[in-house]
C-alpha positions in Angstrom: -1.8 6.1 -10.8 -4.5 3.7 -9.4 -5.0 3.5 -5.8 -2.5 0.6 -5.2 0.1 0.3 -2.5 3.5 0.1 -4.2 4.9 -2.3 -1.4 2.2 -4.6 -0.6 0.0 -4.4 -3.7 -3.2 -3.7 -1.8 -5.8 -2.2 -4.0 -9.5 -1.1 -4.1 -12.0 -3.9 -3.2 -15.7 -4.0 -4.2 -18.5 -5.0 -1.8 -22.1 -4.1 -1.0 -23.8 -1.5 1.1 -26.5 -3.4 2.8 -29.6 -1.5 4.1 -31.9 -2.3 7.0 -34.4 -3.6 4.3 -31.5 -5.9 3.1 -31.1 -3.8 -0.1 -27.7 -4.3 -1.7 -26.1 -1.5 -3.6 -22.4 -1.7 -4.8 -19.6 0.1 -2.9 -15.8 0.6 -2.8 -13.4 0.0 0.1 -10.1 1.9 -0.5 -6.9 1.1 0.9 -5.5 3.9 3.3 -2.7 5.1 1.1 -0.3 7.8 2.0 2.3 9.5 -0.1 5.6 9.2 2.0 9.3 9.9 1.4 11.8 7.3 2.6 15.4 7.9 2.8 17.7 4.8 1.5 21.0 5.0 3.2 23.1 2.7 1.0 22.4 5.0 -1.9 22.1 8.3 0.1 18.7 9.0 -2.0 15.0 10.0 -1.1 12.3 7.9 -2.6 8.8 8.9 -2.5 6.3 5.9 -2.4 2.6 5.7 -2.1 2.1 3.2 0.4 -0.5 1.8 3.0 -0.3 2.6 6.6 0.3 -1.0 7.3 3.2 -0.9 4.8 4.5 2.0 6.8 4.6 0.2 9.9 6.4 -2.8 8.3 9.0 -0.3 7.0 9.4 1.2 10.5 9.8 -2.3 11.9 12.0 -4.1 9.3 13.8 -1.1 7.5 13.2 0.2 3.9 15.9 -1.7 2.2 14.6 -5.0 3.6 11.0 -4.2 2.7 11.9 -3.4 -0.7 14.1 -6.4 -1.2 11.1 -8.7 0.0 8.5 -6.9 -2.1 10.8 -7.2 -5.2 11.3 -10.9 -4.7 7.5 -11.4 -4.2 6.8 -9.4 -7.3 4.4 -6.7 -5.5 6.9 -4.0 -6.1 5.4 -1.4 -8.4 6.9 1.7 -9.8 
């Protein structure tokens, strides 16, 4: 699977390395993705997601079920 957060949809960005002489070469900015297991209390199941660290903070703040519901409504949820 590509380097994409399953909750927020963050993906690899492209930019330039700029040298002191102002030479530009292509580079990639990767999101800080972690593979993390979450427990869903309503179903009693564990779910493994590849999420960015900012998504982990959001899940800790709002709860996994609320975050899954919001990302499903926005259309960013990817399985």
